[in-house]
Biopython code that builds the backbone (N, CA, C, O; Angstrom):
import numpy as np
from Bio.PDB.StructureBuilder import StructureBuilder

atoms = [
    (1, "MET", "N", (50.803, 106.366, 118.652)),
    (1, "MET", "CA", (50.326, 107.717, 118.896)),
    (1, "MET", "C", (49.229, 108.032, 117.873)),
    (1, "MET", "O", (49.460, 107.965, 116.666)),
    (2, "ALA", "N", (48.064, 108.366, 118.358)),
    (2, "ALA", "CA", (46.919, 108.634, 117.485)),
    (2, "ALA", "C", (47.162, 109.891, 116.648)),
    (2, "ALA", "O", (47.785, 110.844, 117.116)),
    (3, "PRO", "N", (46.668, 109.888, 115.413)),
    (3, "PRO", "CA", (46.805, 111.086, 114.576)),
    (3, "PRO", "C", (46.032, 112.262, 115.161)),
    (3, "PRO", "O", (45.049, 112.084, 115.881)),
    (4, "LEU", "N", (46.490, 113.450, 114.840)),
    (4, "LEU", "CA", (45.755, 114.672, 115.137)),
    (4, "LEU", "C", (44.976, 115.032, 113.886)),
    (4, "LEU", "O", (45.198, 114.440, 112.830)),
    (5, "VAL", "N", (44.066, 115.997, 113.985)),
    (5, "VAL", "CA", (43.285, 116.410, 112.833)),
    (5, "VAL", "C", (43.231, 117.932, 112.731)),
    (5, "VAL", "O", (43.420, 118.656, 113.708)),
    (6, "HIS", "N", (42.965, 118.383, 111.509)),
    (6, "HIS", "CA", (42.810, 119.813, 111.238)),
    (6, "HIS", "C", (41.717, 119.970, 110.198)),
    (6, "HIS", "O", (41.648, 119.195, 109.245)),
    (7, "LEU", "N", (40.868, 120.961, 110.374)),
    (7, "LEU", "CA", (39.796, 121.269, 109.434)),
    (7, "LEU", "C", (40.196, 122.411, 108.511)),
    (7, "LEU", "O", (40.745, 123.421, 108.950)),
    (8, "CYS", "N", (39.912, 122.234, 107.240)),
    (8, "CYS", "CA", (40.087, 123.322, 106.283)),
    (8, "CYS", "C", (39.150, 123.059, 105.107)),
    (8, "CYS", "O", (38.555, 121.986, 105.011)),
    (9, "SER", "N", (39.024, 124.021, 104.230)),
    (9, "SER", "CA", (38.195, 123.821, 103.045)),
    (9, "SER", "C", (38.964, 122.976, 102.035)),
    (9, "SER", "O", (40.190, 122.882, 102.090)),
    (10, "ALA", "N", (38.235, 122.373, 101.124)),
    (10, "ALA", "CA", (38.873, 121.589, 100.064)),
    (10, "ALA", "C", (39.787, 122.482, 99.223)),
    (10, "ALA", "O", (40.849, 122.039, 98.786)),
    (11, "ASP", "N", (39.387, 123.728, 98.994)),
    (11, "ASP", "CA", (40.230, 124.662, 98.235)),
    (11, "ASP", "C", (41.526, 124.971, 98.971)),
    (11, "ASP", "O", (42.594, 125.022, 98.360)),
    (12, "GLU", "N", (41.433, 125.175, 100.281)),
    (12, "GLU", "CA", (42.647, 125.434, 101.069)),
    (12, "GLU", "C", (43.587, 124.239, 101.022)),
    (12, "GLU", "O", (44.806, 124.404, 100.958)),
    (13, "TRP", "N", (43.021, 123.028, 101.056)),
    (13, "TRP", "CA", (43.849, 121.825, 101.005)),
    (13, "TRP", "C", (44.547, 121.699, 99.648)),
    (13, "TRP", "O", (45.720, 121.332, 99.590)),
    (14, "ARG", "N", (43.839, 121.999, 98.566)),
    (14, "ARG", "CA", (44.470, 121.957, 97.232)),
    (14, "ARG", "C", (45.610, 122.963, 97.157)),
    (14, "ARG", "O", (46.674, 122.646, 96.625)),
    (15, "LEU", "N", (45.412, 124.150, 97.669)),
    (15, "LEU", "CA", (46.458, 125.170, 97.678)),
    (15, "LEU", "C", (47.658, 124.703, 98.500)),
    (15, "LEU", "O", (48.804, 124.887, 98.089)),
    (16, "ALA", "N", (47.397, 124.107, 99.646)),
    (16, "ALA", "CA", (48.486, 123.599, 100.490)),
    (16, "ALA", "C", (49.287, 122.532, 99.755)),
    (16, "ALA", "O", (50.514, 122.508, 99.845)),
    (17, "GLN", "N", (48.610, 121.659, 99.036)),
    (17, "GLN", "CA", (49.319, 120.618, 98.293)),
    (17, "GLN", "C", (50.232, 121.228, 97.235)),
    (17, "GLN", "O", (51.326, 120.716, 96.996)),
    (18, "ASP", "N", (49.801, 122.309, 96.602)),
    (18, "ASP", "CA", (50.639, 123.001, 95.617)),
    (18, "ASP", "C", (51.846, 123.659, 96.280)),
    (18, "ASP", "O", (52.940, 123.662, 95.714)),
    (19, "ARG", "N", (51.654, 124.212, 97.469)),
    (19, "ARG", "CA", (52.713, 124.940, 98.183)),
    (19, "ARG", "C", (53.645, 124.044, 98.999)),
    (19, "ARG", "O", (54.787, 124.405, 99.281)),
    (20, "GLY", "N", (53.132, 122.864, 99.373)),
    (20, "GLY", "CA", (53.911, 121.973, 100.232)),
    (20, "GLY", "C", (53.658, 122.191, 101.712)),
    (20, "GLY", "O", (54.209, 121.474, 102.547)),
    (21, "GLU", "N", (52.833, 123.169, 102.044)),
    (21, "GLU", "CA", (52.489, 123.433, 103.437)),
    (21, "GLU", "C", (51.166, 124.173, 103.510)),
    (21, "GLU", "O", (50.762, 124.866, 102.576)),
    (22, "HIS", "N", (50.499, 124.005, 104.652)),
    (22, "HIS", "CA", (49.225, 124.698, 104.904)),
    (22, "HIS", "C", (49.499, 125.828, 105.880)),
    (22, "HIS", "O", (50.037, 125.618, 106.968)),
    (23, "ARG", "N", (49.116, 127.036, 105.468)),
    (23, "ARG", "CA", (49.301, 128.236, 106.286)),
    (23, "ARG", "C", (47.941, 128.921, 106.459)),
    (23, "ARG", "O", (47.648, 129.899, 105.772)),
    (24, "PRO", "N", (47.113, 128.412, 107.372)),
    (24, "PRO", "CA", (45.805, 129.052, 107.575)),
    (24, "PRO", "C", (45.960, 130.450, 108.169)),
    (24, "PRO", "O", (47.012, 130.806, 108.701)),
    (25, "ASP", "N", (44.897, 131.223, 108.063)),
    (25, "ASP", "CA", (44.903, 132.592, 108.602)),
    (25, "ASP", "C", (45.290, 132.626, 110.073)),
    (25, "ASP", "O", (45.889, 133.598, 110.534)),
    (26, "SER", "N", (44.952, 131.567, 110.819)),
    (26, "SER", "CA", (45.259, 131.551, 112.252)),
    (26, "SER", "C", (46.756, 131.605, 112.526)),
    (26, "SER", "O", (47.172, 132.043, 113.598)),
    (27, "LEU", "N", (47.566, 131.167, 111.575)),
    (27, "LEU", "CA", (49.015, 131.207, 111.793)),
    (27, "LEU", "C", (49.486, 132.646, 111.947)),
    (27, "LEU", "O", (50.327, 132.939, 112.797)),
    (28, "ASP", "N", (48.946, 133.546, 111.125)),
    (28, "ASP", "CA", (49.290, 134.970, 111.257)),
    (28, "ASP", "C", (48.524, 135.626, 112.401)),
    (28, "ASP", "O", (49.094, 136.415, 113.156)),
    (29, "ALA", "N", (47.248, 135.310, 112.533)),
    (29, "ALA", "CA", (46.399, 135.965, 113.533)),
    (29, "ALA", "C", (46.715, 135.525, 114.960)),
    (29, "ALA", "O", (46.786, 136.359, 115.862)),
    (30, "ASP", "N", (46.907, 134.216, 115.172)),
    (30, "ASP", "CA", (47.099, 133.670, 116.512)),
    (30, "ASP", "C", (48.518, 133.176, 116.770)),
    (30, "ASP", "O", (48.905, 132.963, 117.919)),
    (31, "GLY", "N", (49.293, 132.993, 115.700)),
    (31, "GLY", "CA", (50.655, 132.492, 115.842)),
    (31, "GLY", "C", (50.757, 130.979, 115.775)),
    (31, "GLY", "O", (51.841, 130.426, 115.960)),
    (32, "PHE", "N", (49.637, 130.295, 115.511)),
    (32, "PHE", "CA", (49.668, 128.836, 115.444)),
    (32, "PHE", "C", (48.539, 128.315, 114.562)),
    (32, "PHE", "O", (47.601, 129.034, 114.220)),
    (33, "VAL", "N", (48.665, 127.033, 114.207)),
    (33, "VAL", "CA", (47.630, 126.322, 113.469)),
    (33, "VAL", "C", (46.811, 125.542, 114.488)),
    (33, "VAL", "O", (47.363, 124.790, 115.291)),
    (34, "HIS", "N", (45.494, 125.724, 114.455)),
    (34, "HIS", "CA", (44.608, 125.009, 115.367)),
    (34, "HIS", "C", (44.476, 123.554, 114.927)),
    (34, "HIS", "O", (44.094, 123.279, 113.789)),
    (35, "LEU", "N", (44.788, 122.633, 115.817)),
    (35, "LEU", "CA", (44.606, 121.206, 115.582)),
    (35, "LEU", "C", (43.653, 120.678, 116.644)),
    (35, "LEU", "O", (43.309, 121.386, 117.590)),
    (36, "SER", "N", (43.233, 119.435, 116.482)),
    (36, "SER", "CA", (42.344, 118.784, 117.443)),
    (36, "SER", "C", (42.681, 117.305, 117.491)),
    (36, "SER", "O", (43.398, 116.787, 116.635)),
    (37, "THR", "N", (42.158, 116.644, 118.491)),
    (37, "THR", "CA", (42.145, 115.194, 118.478)),
    (37, "THR", "C", (40.863, 114.792, 117.748)),
    (37, "THR", "O", (39.940, 115.601, 117.655)),
    (38, "PRO", "N", (40.782, 113.577, 117.234)),
    (38, "PRO", "CA", (39.534, 113.163, 116.591)),
    (38, "PRO", "C", (38.324, 113.271, 117.521)),
    (38, "PRO", "O", (37.217, 113.553, 117.063)),
    (39, "GLU", "N", (38.521, 113.053, 118.799)),
    (39, "GLU", "CA", (37.418, 113.076, 119.767)),
    (39, "GLU", "C", (36.894, 114.483, 120.061)),
    (39, "GLU", "O", (35.782, 114.627, 120.569)),
    (40, "GLN", "N", (37.665, 115.508, 119.752)),
    (40, "GLN", "CA", (37.232, 116.861, 120.097)),
    (40, "GLN", "C", (36.981, 117.753, 118.879)),
    (40, "GLN", "O", (36.529, 118.886, 119.044)),
    (41, "VAL", "N", (37.257, 117.280, 117.675)),
    (41, "VAL", "CA", (37.176, 118.142, 116.491)),
    (41, "VAL", "C", (35.765, 118.677, 116.233)),
    (41, "VAL", "O", (35.613, 119.739, 115.631)),
    (42, "HIS", "N", (34.744, 117.963, 116.676)),
    (42, "HIS", "CA", (33.380, 118.459, 116.465)),
    (42, "HIS", "C", (33.116, 119.770, 117.206)),
    (42, "HIS", "O", (32.246, 120.539, 116.796)),
    (43, "LEU", "N", (33.844, 120.034, 118.281)),
    (43, "LEU", "CA", (33.621, 121.271, 119.046)),
    (43, "LEU", "C", (33.978, 122.508, 118.220)),
    (43, "LEU", "O", (33.122, 123.374, 118.038)),
    (44, "PRO", "N", (35.212, 122.624, 117.711)),
    (44, "PRO", "CA", (35.490, 123.790, 116.864)),
    (44, "PRO", "C", (34.726, 123.747, 115.541)),
    (44, "PRO", "O", (34.399, 124.798, 114.990)),
    (45, "ALA", "N", (34.435, 122.554, 115.023)),
    (45, "ALA", "CA", (33.669, 122.459, 113.775)),
    (45, "ALA", "C", (32.306, 123.115, 113.941)),
    (45, "ALA", "O", (31.873, 123.874, 113.074)),
    (46, "ASN", "N", (31.633, 122.830, 115.036)),
    (46, "ASN", "CA", (30.314, 123.423, 115.279)),
    (46, "ASN", "C", (30.396, 124.906, 115.595)),
    (46, "ASN", "O", (29.521, 125.679, 115.206)),
    (47, "ARG", "N", (31.433, 125.297, 116.292)),
    (47, "ARG", "CA", (31.590, 126.701, 116.676)),
    (47, "ARG", "C", (31.922, 127.573, 115.461)),
    (47, "ARG", "O", (31.434, 128.698, 115.357)),
    (48, "LEU", "N", (32.746, 127.061, 114.547)),
    (48, "LEU", "CA", (33.264, 127.877, 113.452)),
    (48, "LEU", "C", (32.705, 127.564, 112.068)),
    (48, "LEU", "O", (32.692, 128.434, 111.198)),
    (49, "PHE", "N", (32.239, 126.327, 111.853)),
    (49, "PHE", "CA", (31.914, 125.896, 110.496)),
    (49, "PHE", "C", (30.532, 125.274, 110.347)),
    (49, "PHE", "O", (30.294, 124.581, 109.358)),
    (50, "ALA", "N", (29.624, 125.487, 111.267)),
    (50, "ALA", "CA", (28.290, 124.871, 111.198)),
    (50, "ALA", "C", (27.664, 125.099, 109.827)),
    (50, "ALA", "O", (27.636, 126.217, 109.313)),
    (51, "GLY", "N", (27.167, 124.013, 109.253)),
    (51, "GLY", "CA", (26.482, 124.080, 107.975)),
    (51, "GLY", "C", (27.370, 124.017, 106.743)),
    (51, "GLY", "O", (26.864, 123.835, 105.636)),
    (52, "ARG", "N", (28.661, 124.161, 106.902)),
    (52, "ARG", "CA", (29.555, 124.135, 105.729)),
    (52, "ARG", "C", (29.727, 122.712, 105.211)),
    (52, "ARG", "O", (29.901, 121.771, 105.986)),
    (53, "THR", "N", (29.676, 122.574, 103.911)),
    (53, "THR", "CA", (29.782, 121.253, 103.295)),
    (53, "THR", "C", (31.054, 121.099, 102.463)),
    (53, "THR", "O", (31.211, 120.106, 101.752)),
    (54, "ASP", "N", (31.958, 122.067, 102.545)),
    (54, "ASP", "CA", (33.181, 122.032, 101.745)),
    (54, "ASP", "C", (34.421, 121.685, 102.570)),
    (54, "ASP", "O", (35.544, 121.927, 102.127)),
    (55, "LEU", "N", (34.230, 121.125, 103.760)),
    (55, "LEU", "CA", (35.362, 120.892, 104.654)),
    (55, "LEU", "C", (36.045, 119.555, 104.413)),
    (55, "LEU", "O", (35.430, 118.567, 104.012)),
    (56, "VAL", "N", (37.344, 119.570, 104.678)),
    (56, "VAL", "CA", (38.177, 118.382, 104.619)),
    (56, "VAL", "C", (38.816, 118.215, 105.985)),
    (56, "VAL", "O", (39.255, 119.187, 106.599)),
    (57, "LEU", "N", (38.866, 116.992, 106.450)),
    (57, "LEU", "CA", (39.515, 116.672, 107.713)),
    (57, "LEU", "C", (40.888, 116.096, 107.379)),
    (57, "LEU", "O", (40.995, 115.016, 106.798)),
    (58, "LEU", "N", (41.932, 116.825, 107.752)),
    (58, "LEU", "CA", (43.303, 116.371, 107.515)),
    (58, "LEU", "C", (43.743, 115.539, 108.710)),
    (58, "LEU", "O", (43.674, 115.999, 109.850)),
    (59, "HIS", "N", (44.189, 114.332, 108.456)),
    (59, "HIS", "CA", (44.686, 113.432, 109.499)),
    (59, "HIS", "C", (46.202, 113.559, 109.501)),
    (59, "HIS", "O", (46.853, 113.360, 108.476)),
    (60, "ILE", "N", (46.756, 113.891, 110.661)),
    (60, "ILE", "CA", (48.150, 114.318, 110.757)),
    (60, "ILE", "C", (48.973, 113.370, 111.616)),
    (60, "ILE", "O", (48.580, 113.011, 112.726)),
    (61, "ASP", "N", (50.126, 112.972, 111.081)),
    (61, "ASP", "CA", (51.104, 112.199, 111.842)),
    (61, "ASP", "C", (51.968, 113.199, 112.601)),
    (61, "ASP", "O", (52.803, 113.885, 112.011)),
    (62, "ARG", "N", (51.765, 113.275, 113.898)),
    (62, "ARG", "CA", (52.471, 114.291, 114.690)),
    (62, "ARG", "C", (53.981, 114.114, 114.697)),
    (62, "ARG", "O", (54.705, 115.067, 114.983)),
    (63, "THR", "N", (54.474, 112.920, 114.390)),
    (63, "THR", "CA", (55.934, 112.713, 114.344)),
    (63, "THR", "C", (56.556, 113.361, 113.115)),
    (63, "THR", "O", (57.779, 113.480, 113.033)),
    (64, "ARG", "N", (55.738, 113.778, 112.164)),
    (64, "ARG", "CA", (56.239, 114.423, 110.944)),
    (64, "ARG", "C", (56.176, 115.945, 111.010)),
    (64, "ARG", "O", (56.501, 116.619, 110.033)),
    (65, "LEU", "N", (55.765, 116.488, 112.139)),
    (65, "LEU", "CA", (55.685, 117.938, 112.292)),
    (65, "LEU", "C", (57.057, 118.503, 112.577)),
    (65, "LEU", "O", (57.838, 117.906, 113.317)),
    (66, "SER", "N", (57.357, 119.657, 111.991)),
    (66, "SER", "CA", (58.674, 120.263, 112.186)),
    (66, "SER", "C", (58.641, 121.473, 113.117)),
    (66, "SER", "O", (59.692, 121.946, 113.549)),
    (67, "ALA", "N", (57.468, 121.972, 113.425)),
    (67, "ALA", "CA", (57.325, 123.123, 114.328)),
    (67, "ALA", "C", (56.859, 122.627, 115.699)),
    (67, "ALA", "O", (56.329, 121.521, 115.812)),
    (68, "PRO", "N", (57.055, 123.442, 116.737)),
    (68, "PRO", "CA", (56.619, 123.042, 118.082)),
    (68, "PRO", "C", (55.107, 122.808, 118.163)),
    (68, "PRO", "O", (54.314, 123.521, 117.549)),
    (69, "LEU", "N", (54.741, 121.796, 118.930)),
    (69, "LEU", "CA", (53.351, 121.457, 119.193)),
    (69, "LEU", "C", (53.113, 121.650, 120.685)),
    (69, "LEU", "O", (53.812, 121.072, 121.517)),
    (70, "ARG", "N", (52.110, 122.478, 121.014)),
    (70, "ARG", "CA", (51.795, 122.738, 122.425)),
    (70, "ARG", "C", (50.331, 122.437, 122.670)),
    (70, "ARG", "O", (49.479, 122.718, 121.828)),
    (71, "TRP", "N", (50.045, 121.869, 123.820)),
    (71, "TRP", "CA", (48.665, 121.574, 124.226)),
    (71, "TRP", "C", (48.199, 122.709, 125.119)),
    (71, "TRP", "O", (48.758, 122.943, 126.191)),
    (72, "GLU", "N", (47.153, 123.423, 124.658)),
    (72, "GLU", "CA", (46.703, 124.627, 125.349)),
    (72, "GLU", "C", (45.175, 124.672, 125.404)),
    (72, "GLU", "O", (44.506, 124.025, 124.599)),
    (73, "PRO", "N", (44.622, 125.437, 126.354)),
    (73, "PRO", "CA", (43.159, 125.556, 126.451)),
    (73, "PRO", "C", (42.557, 126.127, 125.180)),
    (73, "PRO", "O", (43.186, 126.900, 124.458)),
    (74, "GLY", "N", (41.322, 125.725, 124.931)),
    (74, "GLY", "CA", (40.574, 126.269, 123.799)),
    (74, "GLY", "C", (39.852, 127.529, 124.221)),
    (74, "GLY", "O", (40.481, 128.506, 124.626)),
    (75, "VAL", "N", (38.540, 127.510, 124.129)),
    (75, "VAL", "CA", (37.727, 128.665, 124.515)),
    (75, "VAL", "C", (36.969, 128.328, 125.795)),
    (75, "VAL", "O", (36.827, 127.153, 126.133)),
    (76, "PRO", "N", (36.482, 129.338, 126.509)),
    (76, "PRO", "CA", (35.807, 129.085, 127.789)),
    (76, "PRO", "C", (34.614, 128.129, 127.717)),
    (76, "PRO", "O", (34.282, 127.496, 128.719)),
    (77, "THR", "N", (33.967, 128.009, 126.563)),
    (77, "THR", "CA", (32.803, 127.122, 126.468)),
    (77, "THR", "C", (33.182, 125.655, 126.254)),
    (77, "THR", "O", (32.309, 124.788, 126.299)),
    (78, "ASP", "N", (34.473, 125.358, 126.021)),
    (78, "ASP", "CA", (34.911, 123.967, 125.899)),
    (78, "ASP", "C", (34.828, 123.294, 127.265)),
    (78, "ASP", "O", (34.864, 123.978, 128.288)),
    (79, "PRO", "N", (34.719, 121.972, 127.302)),
    (79, "PRO", "CA", (34.669, 121.274, 128.592)),
    (79, "PRO", "C", (35.849, 121.645, 129.493)),
    (79, "PRO", "O", (36.966, 121.848, 129.019)),
    (80, "ALA", "N", (35.587, 121.728, 130.773)),
    (80, "ALA", "CA", (36.618, 122.112, 131.750)),
    (80, "ALA", "C", (37.835, 121.220, 131.621)),
    (80, "ALA", "O", (37.718, 119.997, 131.535)),
    (81, "GLY", "N", (38.985, 121.829, 131.609)),
    (81, "GLY", "CA", (40.246, 121.099, 131.571)),
    (81, "GLY", "C", (40.659, 120.604, 130.199)),
    (81, "GLY", "O", (41.736, 120.022, 130.064)),
    (82, "MET", "N", (39.842, 120.813, 129.173)),
    (82, "MET", "CA", (40.185, 120.338, 127.829)),
    (82, "MET", "C", (41.266, 121.220, 127.230)),
    (82, "MET", "O", (41.213, 122.446, 127.321)),
    (83, "VAL", "N", (42.249, 120.573, 126.615)),
    (83, "VAL", "CA", (43.306, 121.291, 125.911)),
    (83, "VAL", "C", (43.362, 120.799, 124.469)),
    (83, "VAL", "O", (43.025, 119.652, 124.172)),
    (84, "PHE", "N", (43.793, 121.687, 123.586)),
    (84, "PHE", "CA", (43.883, 121.404, 122.162)),
    (84, "PHE", "C", (45.332, 121.513, 121.711)),
    (84, "PHE", "O", (46.091, 122.308, 122.265)),
    (85, "PRO", "N", (45.726, 120.730, 120.717)),
    (85, "PRO", "CA", (47.073, 120.852, 120.168)),
    (85, "PRO", "C", (47.156, 122.061, 119.237)),
    (85, "PRO", "O", (46.312, 122.245, 118.360)),
    (86, "HIS", "N", (48.179, 122.872, 119.440)),
    (86, "HIS", "CA", (48.434, 124.036, 118.603)),
    (86, "HIS", "C", (49.818, 123.886, 117.991)),
    (86, "HIS", "O", (50.798, 123.657, 118.700)),
    (87, "LEU", "N", (49.895, 124.016, 116.674)),
    (87, "LEU", "CA", (51.150, 123.888, 115.944)),
    (87, "LEU", "C", (51.709, 125.273, 115.677)),
    (87, "LEU", "O", (51.081, 126.074, 114.984)),
    (88, "TYR", "N", (52.879, 125.563, 116.219)),
    (88, "TYR", "CA", (53.492, 126.887, 116.105)),
    (88, "TYR", "C", (54.382, 126.989, 114.876)),
    (88, "TYR", "O", (55.588, 127.219, 114.975)),
    (89, "GLY", "N", (53.765, 126.814, 113.728)),
    (89, "GLY", "CA", (54.416, 126.908, 112.427)),
    (89, "GLY", "C", (53.471, 126.329, 111.397)),
    (89, "GLY", "O", (52.410, 125.813, 111.749)),
    (90, "PRO", "N", (53.841, 126.406, 110.121)),
    (90, "PRO", "CA", (52.960, 125.863, 109.091)),
    (90, "PRO", "C", (52.840, 124.347, 109.196)),
    (90, "PRO", "O", (53.713, 123.679, 109.750)),
    (91, "LEU", "N", (51.751, 123.820, 108.658)),
    (91, "LEU", "CA", (51.506, 122.390, 108.639)),
    (91, "LEU", "C", (52.087, 121.820, 107.351)),
    (91, "LEU", "O", (51.582, 122.120, 106.269)),
    (92, "PRO", "N", (53.145, 120.999, 107.442)),
    (92, "PRO", "CA", (53.714, 120.427, 106.221)),
    (92, "PRO", "C", (52.758, 119.407, 105.591)),
    (92, "PRO", "O", (52.173, 118.583, 106.295)),
    (93, "VAL", "N", (52.607, 119.464, 104.297)),
    (93, "VAL", "CA", (51.762, 118.502, 103.597)),
    (93, "VAL", "C", (52.263, 117.085, 103.855)),
    (93, "VAL", "O", (51.466, 116.149, 103.914)),
    (94, "ALA", "N", (53.565, 116.918, 104.009)),
    (94, "ALA", "CA", (54.156, 115.600, 104.262)),
    (94, "ALA", "C", (53.691, 114.990, 105.581)),
    (94, "ALA", "O", (53.808, 113.779, 105.769)),
    (95, "ALA", "N", (53.168, 115.803, 106.496)),
    (95, "ALA", "CA", (52.675, 115.297, 107.784)),
    (95, "ALA", "C", (51.235, 114.797, 107.685)),
    (95, "ALA", "O", (50.747, 114.139, 108.603)),
    (96, "VAL", "N", (50.553, 115.099, 106.589)),
    (96, "VAL", "CA", (49.157, 114.703, 106.408)),
    (96, "VAL", "C", (49.117, 113.297, 105.811)),
    (96, "VAL", "O", (49.553, 113.073, 104.682)),
    (97, "ILE", "N", (48.588, 112.363, 106.590)),
    (97, "ILE", "CA", (48.563, 110.965, 106.141)),
    (97, "ILE", "C", (47.292, 110.628, 105.373)),
    (97, "ILE", "O", (47.264, 109.647, 104.629)),
    (98, "SER", "N", (46.246, 111.423, 105.540)),
    (98, "SER", "CA", (45.033, 111.274, 104.730)),
    (98, "SER", "C", (44.173, 112.517, 104.884)),
    (98, "SER", "O", (44.306, 113.280, 105.841)),
    (99, "ALA", "N", (43.291, 112.695, 103.915)),
    (99, "ALA", "CA", (42.337, 113.803, 103.930)),
    (99, "ALA", "C", (40.979, 113.219, 103.561)),
    (99, "ALA", "O", (40.834, 112.548, 102.540)),
    (100, "THR", "N", (39.989, 113.485, 104.406)),
    (100, "THR", "CA", (38.657, 112.934, 104.180)),
    (100, "THR", "C", (37.618, 114.041, 104.248)),
    (100, "THR", "O", (37.793, 115.007, 104.991)),
    (101, "PRO", "N", (36.534, 113.917, 103.480)),
    (101, "PRO", "CA", (35.456, 114.907, 103.589)),
    (101, "PRO", "C", (34.899, 114.903, 105.015)),
    (101, "PRO", "O", (34.839, 113.861, 105.667)),
    (102, "TYR", "N", (34.499, 116.067, 105.480)),
    (102, "TYR", "CA", (33.906, 116.190, 106.814)),
    (102, "TYR", "C", (32.620, 116.992, 106.652)),
    (102, "TYR", "O", (32.652, 118.210, 106.477)),
    (103, "ARG", "N", (31.502, 116.300, 106.710)),
    (103, "ARG", "CA", (30.209, 116.902, 106.399)),
    (103, "ARG", "C", (29.317, 116.981, 107.642)),
    (103, "ARG", "O", (29.355, 116.100, 108.502)),
    (104, "PRO", "N", (28.526, 118.034, 107.723)),
    (104, "PRO", "CA", (27.583, 118.141, 108.837)),
    (104, "PRO", "C", (26.373, 117.250, 108.607)),
    (104, "PRO", "O", (26.143, 116.755, 107.503)),
    (105, "GLY", "N", (25.607, 117.057, 109.670)),
    (105, "GLY", "CA", (24.343, 116.343, 109.559)),
    (105, "GLY", "C", (23.281, 117.229, 108.946)),
    (105, "GLY", "O", (23.552, 118.371, 108.575)),
    (106, "ALA", "N", (22.082, 116.708, 108.842)),
    (106, "ALA", "CA", (20.967, 117.435, 108.241)),
    (106, "ALA", "C", (20.675, 118.752, 108.963)),
    (106, "ALA", "O", (20.179, 119.700, 108.354)),
    (107, "ASP", "N", (20.983, 118.807, 110.258)),
    (107, "ASP", "CA", (20.734, 120.026, 111.038)),
    (107, "ASP", "C", (21.861, 121.049, 110.913)),
    (107, "ASP", "O", (21.788, 122.120, 111.515)),
    (108, "GLY", "N", (22.913, 120.731, 110.130)),
    (108, "GLY", "CA", (24.039, 121.641, 109.950)),
    (108, "GLY", "C", (25.134, 121.466, 110.983)),
    (108, "GLY", "O", (26.193, 122.085, 110.877)),
    (109, "GLY", "N", (24.892, 120.628, 111.982)),
    (109, "GLY", "CA", (25.883, 120.411, 113.033)),
    (109, "GLY", "C", (26.751, 119.184, 112.772)),
    (109, "GLY", "O", (26.379, 118.273, 112.033)),
    (110, "PHE", "N", (27.915, 119.197, 113.402)),
    (110, "PHE", "CA", (28.867, 118.100, 113.267)),
    (110, "PHE", "C", (28.785, 117.212, 114.506)),
    (110, "PHE", "O", (28.814, 117.705, 115.633)),
    (111, "ALA", "N", (28.684, 115.924, 114.295)),
    (111, "ALA", "CA", (28.636, 114.967, 115.391)),
    (111, "ALA", "C", (30.053, 114.568, 115.768)),
    (111, "ALA", "O", (30.967, 114.679, 114.950)),
    (112, "PRO", "N", (30.247, 114.102, 117.007)),
    (112, "PRO", "CA", (31.565, 113.580, 117.379)),
    (112, "PRO", "C", (31.957, 112.448, 116.434)),
    (112, "PRO", "O", (31.107, 111.685, 115.978)),
    (113, "LEU", "N", (33.237, 112.351, 116.150)),
    (113, "LEU", "CA", (33.725, 111.267, 115.300)),
    (113, "LEU", "C", (33.613, 109.943, 116.029)),
    (113, "LEU", "O", (33.740, 109.879, 117.252)),
    (114, "THR", "N", (33.375, 108.898, 115.274)),
    (114, "THR", "CA", (33.379, 107.555, 115.843)),
    (114, "THR", "C", (34.751, 106.960, 115.640)),
    (114, "THR", "O", (35.551, 107.516, 114.887)),
    (115, "SER", "N", (35.046, 105.869, 116.273)),
    (115, "SER", "CA", (36.363, 105.244, 116.152)),
    (115, "SER", "C", (36.644, 104.771, 114.742)),
    (115, "SER", "O", (37.808, 104.559, 114.400)),
    (116, "SER", "N", (35.629, 104.595, 113.905)),
    (116, "SER", "CA", (35.844, 104.152, 112.544)),
    (116, "SER", "C", (36.042, 105.300, 111.567)),
    (116, "SER", "O", (36.289, 105.063, 110.384)),
    (117, "THR", "N", (35.936, 106.557, 112.043)),
    (117, "THR", "CA", (36.068, 107.721, 111.159)),
    (117, "THR", "C", (37.505, 108.097, 110.981)),
    (117, "THR", "O", (37.809, 109.054, 110.268)),
]
sb = StructureBuilder()
sb.init_structure("model")
sb.init_model(0)
sb.init_chain("A")
sb.init_seg("    ")
for serial, (resi, resn, name, xyz) in enumerate(atoms, 1):
    if name == "N":
        sb.init_residue(resn, " ", resi, " ")
    sb.init_atom(name, np.array(xyz, "f"), 0.0, 1.0, " ", f" {name:<3s}", serial, name[0])
structure = sb.get_structure()
């Protein structure tokens, strides 16, 4: 089963490591943590974080999640029929198998991940 991914700032990731879990604002605002597959993460990255250079891509082992995971539609501008994984609870640090910098290109946009990313 391929890992899922989540975008956050390096500061948010450090705080999560201290707390043992990541609780982004979306957990209170939307009721879930927004996750993506590696193949689709560039879509929310460009929509929400264009130009930011402080992002970390958390690679998540979905078998280590303790809250429900549901696959649901994103926003109307996403490709037809595309669904995103939503975690209905905090993201445990123990579920994160690696964290890598996620930087935009020179134009400020994020390219789709390659299989080696």
